[in-house]
N, C-alpha and C positions, 0 to 999 in steps of 0.2 A: 742250651737251648732257648733261643728267644723266640715265639711267635711260630715254632714249627709243631708239625703233629710227629708222631712216629711215624706213620706212614710216608711223610715227606722224606723223614730220614732216611728212612729203609729204601725209597726211592734213588736218593742222591747217592747213597754208599752202594746201591748196586750198580750205579751208573760207571763206578770205577772198576769194575769187572769187564767190560765193554774191551774187545779186543778189534785190531784194524789189518786187513791183510796187506801186503805190501804194496800193491796197485793202489788202496783205498790212503795208505799212509801217506806214498807218494803224491797223490791228489791234494791231500789235506795240507800237506808241504806245499807245494806249489800255490794253493790258493790263499795261504797265510803268510807267503813270503813278504817279507819287507824291503823295501829299496833303502839302504842306509845313507845313502847318497855320499857326499865328497868328504871326506879322504876314505871312506872303507870300501867304495865301491872300484876307487881304483889303485888301491893296495891288493885287494883282492884278483884285478885283473894281473897285476904284474907279480903273483904269488906270494903275498905276503900274508895270506889269510890264513888263519887257524884250522 
């Protein structure tokens, strides 16, 4: 661990314990969605997405 303190490490590790309900997860997914563009979007529209 370079340049960090024990408190910094504990705060960051504590963030791993955060849980989101379904509504908040959907909001985060919508906000972070990335338009993949062609050909990915065309394939998704035609039902070839995984």
